[in-house]
C-alpha positions in Angstrom: 98.0 224.9 387.7 101.1 227.1 387.7 102.7 224.9 390.3 102.0 221.9 388.1 103.7 223.7 385.1 106.7 224.7 387.2 107.1 221.2 388.5 107.1 219.7 385.0 109.4 222.4 383.7 111.9 221.5 386.4 111.6 217.8 386.2 110.4 217.0 382.7 110.9 220.1 380.6 110.9 218.3 377.2 107.6 216.5 378.0 106.1 219.8 378.9 107.3 221.4 375.7 105.8 218.6 373.6 102.4 218.8 375.4 102.2 222.6 375.0 103.2 222.5 371.3 100.7 219.7 370.7 97.7 221.8 371.8 97.5 224.2 368.9 98.4 221.4 366.5 95.4 219.4 367.8 93.2 222.5 367.0 94.6 222.6 363.5 94.2 218.9 363.0 90.5 219.1 364.0 89.5 222.4 362.3 92.1 223.5 359.7 90.7 221.7 356.6 91.7 222.4 353.1 95.3 223.1 352.0 97.7 226.0 352.3 99.4 226.5 348.9 99.5 224.9 345.5 102.4 222.5 346.1 101.2 221.0 349.4 98.1 219.7 347.7 98.6 219.4 343.9 102.1 218.0 344.0 101.5 215.5 346.9 97.8 214.7 347.6 96.4 215.2 344.2 99.2 213.3 342.5 99.1 210.4 344.9 95.4 209.9 344.8 95.3 210.1 341.0 97.7 207.2 340.8 95.5 205.2 343.3 92.5 205.9 340.9 94.5 204.8 337.8 95.0 208.4 336.6 98.1 210.5 336.3 97.1 214.0 337.4 100.5 215.7 336.7 101.6 213.4 333.9 104.7 212.4 335.9 104.7 208.7 334.8 107.0 207.7 331.9 104.1 206.7 329.7 102.7 210.2 329.8 106.0 212.0 329.4 107.3 213.3 326.0 110.6 211.7 325.2 110.3 209.9 328.6 112.0 212.7 330.5 111.6 213.0 334.3 109.9 216.0 335.8 112.3 216.9 338.6 110.1 215.7 341.5 111.3 213.3 344.2 109.1 210.2 344.4 109.9 209.5 348.0 107.4 211.7 349.9 104.6 211.6 347.3 105.2 207.8 347.0 104.6 207.3 350.7 101.3 209.0 350.3 100.4 206.8 347.3 100.9 203.6 349.4 99.2 205.1 352.4 96.1 206.1 350.3 96.0 202.6 348.9 96.0 201.2 352.4 93.2 203.6 353.6 91.1 202.6 350.6 91.7 199.0 351.5 90.3 199.4 355.0 87.4 201.5 353.8 88.7 204.9 354.9 88.9 206.3 351.4 86.6 209.3 351.8 88.6 212.5 351.1 87.7 214.3 354.3 88.6 211.2 356.3 91.9 210.7 354.5 92.9 214.3 355.0 92.0 214.2 358.7 94.3 211.3 359.2 97.0 213.0 357.1 96.7 216.1 359.3 96.8 214.0 362.4 100.0 212.2 361.4 101.7 215.3 360.2 100.8 217.2 363.4 102.3 214.5 365.6 105.3 214.0 363.3 106.1 217.7 363.5 106.7 217.4 367.2 109.8 215.2 366.4 111.6 218.5 365.6 111.5 219.6 369.2 113.6 217.1 371.1 116.8 217.5 369.0 116.4 221.3 369.1 116.2 221.1 372.9 119.2 218.8 373.1 121.2 221.1 370.9 120.2 224.1 373.0 121.2 222.3 376.2 124.5 221.2 374.7 125.6 224.6 373.5 124.0 226.7 376.3 121.9 225.6 379.2 118.5 224.0 380.0 116.8 227.4 380.6 117.7 229.0 377.3 117.0 225.7 375.4 113.5 225.6 377.0 112.8 229.3 376.1 113.9 228.8 372.4 112.0 225.5 371.9 108.9 227.0 373.5 109.0 229.8 371.0 109.6 227.5 368.1 106.9 225.1 369.1 104.3 227.8 369.4 105.2 230.1 366.6 101.9 231.4 365.3 102.2 230.1 361.8 103.8 226.7 362.5 100.9 224.6 363.9 98.7 225.2 360.8 101.6 224.6 358.5 102.7 221.5 360.4 99.5 219.7 359.5 100.0 220.5 355.8 101.9 218.4 353.3 104.7 221.0 353.1 108.0 219.3 352.2 109.8 222.4 353.7 108.6 221.4 357.1 108.4 217.6 356.7 112.1 217.7 356.1 112.9 219.5 359.3 112.8 216.6 361.9 115.4 214.5 360.1 117.5 217.6 359.5 117.5 218.5 363.2 118.1 214.9 364.4 121.1 214.7 362.0 122.4 218.0 363.3 122.1 216.9 366.9 124.1 213.8 366.2 126.9 215.9 364.8 126.8 218.6 367.5 127.1 216.2 370.5 130.9 216.5 370.5 133.8 216.7 368.2 134.9 213.1 368.7 131.9 211.5 367.3 131.6 207.7 367.0 131.5 206.8 363.3 128.1 205.2 363.7 126.6 208.6 364.8 128.1 210.2 361.7 126.7 207.5 359.5 123.3 207.9 361.1 123.5 211.6 360.6 124.3 211.2 356.9 121.4 208.7 356.5 119.0 211.1 358.1 120.2 214.0 356.0 119.7 211.9 352.9 116.1 211.3 354.0 115.7 215.1 354.5 117.0 215.7 351.0 114.7 213.1 349.5 111.8 215.0 351.0 113.1 218.4 350.0 115.9 218.5 347.5 117.1 221.9 348.6 118.4 220.2 351.8 121.5 219.6 349.7 122.6 223.1 350.7 122.6 222.1 354.4 124.5 219.0 353.5 127.1 221.0 351.7 127.4 223.4 354.6 127.9 220.6 357.1 130.6 219.0 354.9 132.4 222.4 354.7 132.3 222.9 358.5 133.6 219.3 359.1 136.4 219.9 356.7 137.3 223.2 358.3 137.4 221.5 361.7 139.8 218.9 360.2 137.3 216.1 360.7 138.2 214.7 357.3 137.1 211.1 358.0 133.8 212.3 359.4 133.2 214.5 356.3 133.9 211.5 354.0 131.8 209.1 356.0 129.0 211.7 356.2 129.0 212.2 352.5 129.0 208.5 351.6 126.1 208.0 354.1 124.1 210.8 352.4 124.6 209.2 349.0 123.6 205.8 350.2 120.5 207.2 351.8 119.6 209.1 348.7 120.1 206.0 346.5 117.7 204.0 348.6 115.1 206.7 348.9 115.3 207.5 345.2 115.2 203.9 344.0 112.1 204.8 342.1 114.3 206.6 339.6 115.9 203.3 338.5 112.6 201.6 338.3 110.9 204.3 336.3 113.7 205.9 334.3 116.4 203.2 334.3 119.1 205.4 336.0 119.8 206.7 339.5 119.1 210.3 340.6 117.3 211.1 337.4 114.8 213.3 339.2 117.5 215.2 341.1 119.3 216.0 337.9 116.2 217.2 336.2 115.2 219.2 339.3 118.5 221.1 339.2 118.3 221.7 335.4 114.7 222.9 335.6 115.3 225.3 338.4 118.3 226.8 336.7 116.3 227.3 333.5 113.3 228.7 335.3 114.8 230.7 338.1 112.8 233.8 337.2 109.7 232.1 335.7 107.6 232.3 338.8 108.8 235.1 341.0 111.7 237.5 340.7 112.1 239.1 344.1 115.0 241.2 345.4 117.8 239.6 347.4 116.7 241.3 350.7 113.1 240.1 350.7 113.7 237.2 353.1 115.1 239.5 355.7 111.7 241.2 355.8 110.0 237.8 355.8 112.0 236.7 358.9 111.5 239.9 360.8 107.7 239.9 360.0 107.0 236.3 360.8 109.0 236.2 364.0 107.3 239.5 365.1 109.3 242.6 365.9 111.0 243.9 367.9 112.2 240.5 369.3 112.7 239.2 365.7 115.2 241.9 365.1 117.4 241.0 368.1 117.0 237.3 367.3 118.3 238.0 363.7 121.3 239.9 365.1 122.0 237.1 367.6 121.8 234.5 364.9 124.2 236.4 362.6 126.6 236.9 365.5 126.9 233.1 366.2 128.9 232.4 363.0 132.1 231.6 364.8 131.1 230.1 368.1 128.4 227.8 366.7 129.8 227.1 363.2 128.1 223.7 362.7 124.7 225.3 363.4 125.2 228.6 361.7 127.0 228.0 358.4 124.8 225.2 357.0 121.7 227.2 357.8 123.2 230.4 356.6 124.4 228.9 353.3 120.8 227.6 352.8 119.4 231.1 353.6 122.0 233.0 351.5 121.3 230.8 348.4 117.6 231.5 348.7 118.3 235.2 349.1 120.4 235.0 345.9 118.0 232.9 343.9 115.3 235.1 342.2 112.3 232.7 342.8 111.3 233.5 346.4 108.4 232.1 348.3 108.1 232.4 352.1 107.8 228.6 352.6 111.2 228.0 351.0 113.1 229.3 354.1 111.0 227.5 356.7 113.9 225.0 357.5 116.0 228.0 358.7 113.6 229.1 361.5 114.6 226.5 364.2 118.2 227.7 363.8 117.2 231.3 363.8 115.2 231.0 367.0 117.7 228.9 368.9 120.9 230.8 368.0 119.0 234.1 368.1 117.7 233.4 371.7 121.2 232.3 372.9 122.9 235.3 371.3 120.4 237.8 372.7 120.7 236.5 376.2 124.5 236.4 376.0 124.3 240.1 375.1 122.1 240.9 378.1 124.4 239.0 380.4 127.4 241.0 379.1 125.5 244.3 379.7 124.5 243.2 383.2 122.0 246.0 383.3 118.5 246.3 384.8 117.5 248.5 381.9 118.4 245.8 379.4 116.7 243.1 381.5 113.5 245.2 381.6 113.8 245.8 377.8 114.1 242.0 377.3 111.0 241.4 379.5 108.9 243.9 377.4 110.2 242.4 374.2 109.0 239.0 375.2 105.6 240.3 376.5 105.0 242.0 373.1 106.0 238.9 371.3 103.9 236.5 373.3 100.9 238.9 373.2 101.0 239.1 369.4 102.0 235.5 368.9 99.2 234.1 371.0 96.6 236.3 369.3 97.7 235.2 365.9 97.9 231.6 367.0 94.3 231.7 368.1 93.2 233.2 364.9 95.2 231.2 362.4 95.4 227.7 364.0 91.7 226.7 363.4 91.3 228.4 360.1 89.9 226.5 357.0 92.1 227.3 354.0 90.8 227.4 350.4 87.4 226.6 351.9 85.2 227.6 348.9 87.3 225.5 346.5 87.3 222.4 348.6 83.6 222.6 349.5 82.7 223.1 345.9 84.4 219.9 344.9 82.9 218.1 347.9 79.5 219.2 346.6 80.2 217.8 343.2 81.1 214.5 344.8 77.4 214.3 346.0 76.0 214.9 342.5 75.3 211.6 340.8 75.3 213.3 337.3 78.6 215.1 337.7 80.5 215.1 334.4 83.0 217.9 335.1 82.9 221.7 335.6 83.7 224.9 333.8 85.3 227.6 336.0 84.4 231.1 335.1 86.6 233.9 336.5 86.6 236.3 333.6 87.5 239.3 335.8 91.0 238.0 336.5 93.9 236.6 334.5 94.7 233.9 337.1 91.9 231.4 337.7 91.9 229.4 341.0 92.5 225.7 340.4 89.9 223.3 341.8 91.2 220.2 343.8 89.7 217.2 342.0 90.7 215.0 344.9 87.7 216.2 346.9 85.3 215.5 344.0 86.5 211.9 343.8 86.5 212.3 340.0 89.1 213.2 337.5 86.8 214.8 334.8 88.5 217.5 332.8 88.0 221.0 334.2 87.9 224.0 331.8 89.0 227.4 333.0 87.8 230.8 331.6 89.8 233.9 332.5 90.3 237.5 331.5 93.0 236.4 329.0 91.3 236.0 325.6 93.9 233.8 324.1 93.9 231.4 327.0 90.1 231.4 327.2 89.7 230.8 323.4 92.0 227.8 323.6 89.8 226.4 326.4 86.7 226.9 324.4 88.3 225.2 321.4 89.0 222.1 323.5 85.5 222.2 324.9 84.0 222.3 321.4 85.8 219.1 320.5 83.8 217.3 323.1 80.7 215.4 322.3 77.5 216.3 324.1 77.8 213.3 326.4 81.4 214.2 327.5 81.0 217.9 328.1 81.0 219.3 331.7 77.5 219.8 333.0 78.3 222.3 335.8 79.7 225.8 335.9 81.3 227.5 338.9 81.4 231.3 338.9 84.1 232.7 341.2 82.8 235.9 342.9 79.5 237.6 342.1 81.0 240.7 340.5 79.0 241.7 337.4 77.4 238.2 337.7 74.3 238.8 335.5 76.4 239.9 332.5 78.8 237.1 333.0 76.0 234.6 333.1 74.5 235.9 329.9 77.8 235.8 328.1 78.4 232.3 329.3 74.9 231.2 328.0 75.7 232.7 324.6 79.1 231.2 324.4 78.0 227.7 325.3 74.4 227.8 323.9 72.9 226.7 327.2 70.6 227.6 330.1 71.8 227.7 333.7 70.1 226.4 336.9 71.4 227.8 340.1 72.3 225.0 342.6 74.3 226.4 345.6 77.1 228.7 346.7 80.2 228.2 348.9 81.8 231.0 350.9 85.4 231.5 351.8 86.7 231.0 355.3 87.1 233.9 357.8 90.8 233.8 357.3 90.6 234.0 353.5 88.2 237.0 353.9 90.5 238.7 356.4 93.6 238.3 354.2 91.6 239.7 351.3 90.6 242.8 353.3 94.2 243.3 354.4 95.5 242.8 350.8 93.0 242.6 347.9 95.6 240.6 345.9 94.9 237.6 348.2 92.3 235.3 346.9 88.9 235.4 348.5 86.5 233.5 346.3 82.8 233.0 346.8 81.8 230.1 344.5 78.4 230.0 342.8 77.5 226.7 341.3 75.1 226.1 338.4 73.8 223.1 336.4 74.4 223.5 332.7 71.5 222.6 330.4 72.7 222.6 326.8 70.3 223.6 324.1 69.7 221.1 321.4 
């Protein structure tokens, strides 16, 4: 077995890297159902399927927009899902579980496209051995396989980003056609994740600094052309180009502290934690030390990272596009340091650092890769899909202010969902809307999240809605949701209890 691996490492290193990285992704494709975060489901899957079903879940279409203003969301990636879901329905593969299995399958294999350009870049600026080490780490990072099968624009934009970077790194006397192709790919990356504009700006600055003026101009024009083509939906829907990009910038500037307002240094802790200390610390130092020698790799990624450090709204997924550059430049910088020291002590330290990293990383990889995320929410909606009399649901979570949203995609129905929380003002507004419904259009199911003080909550619910309740079933969270909740009670860990509502006459 080891001889086989050594043979392929020597003769076909990239093939070996792809096969090894594919294994945990296959596990996530098969077992990691559900969704990771709000955006990878509700802004992509839920939106696209609602259009297929003749509904507009997020009210993004002009007919549902006040003053016909855009929302600031690129139509490119979600639009691909819309047409893909239409196709799956056409060939009778429209069941939600089947659709999402195919989506995970495609995303998992697609994510492997990030590895070849990263390997080529590593070989170009260093050597085959260090390139192999860095790409092996990146391909098997404990959190990447499960995130790679999700609809996360931060990761979906990485393959075109890396291929574009490779085309520009090859040599300083690039053929214009390679610069054009790099610009087109960067336009695609930006169409998927608009924040890629920071990488584009960084690349342009480095090209100008290197006095590659023609390349900078051609690169910029190619990006604009690519953006125009991939954002053609703006002209169709809003009558003007780049309408969504303009609205995206305006919205984020106006709401930079509306979601999270974290300190500037938070992402340094995120990087050190996710890449696992102590090796993550030396990788970070190696990366920061590469600013001069590998300018075309360092400055675009650093500008992207620095902006997100400055911007108050911080979520871990925002900086995912930086990780391939961190791992590659960090690995090369760390090994350059060891070579300079030329010491057995430092070589032994390096060996132990990697042993610690791989021990922790493999353990986390085994735990995380097959995990089912948001299990109780998804399975609750799948249960409603089996109920012939389903007319919608009321979600009762009166112990907390934030109520978990239910993914209607899995219920295959777009009935209104009412949410009851600890916030009396919000709950009263929900009840007012409910009271305007006729008996025939009111939700006929209720879902209680968690069984804390359940008896009293049931009694209060029956009084508020003048009804009786018939218990139907319960859905439990996944082992990972439960583990995260034990580690930090702020993490959601919802047991769902489902009842049939029988309204009193």
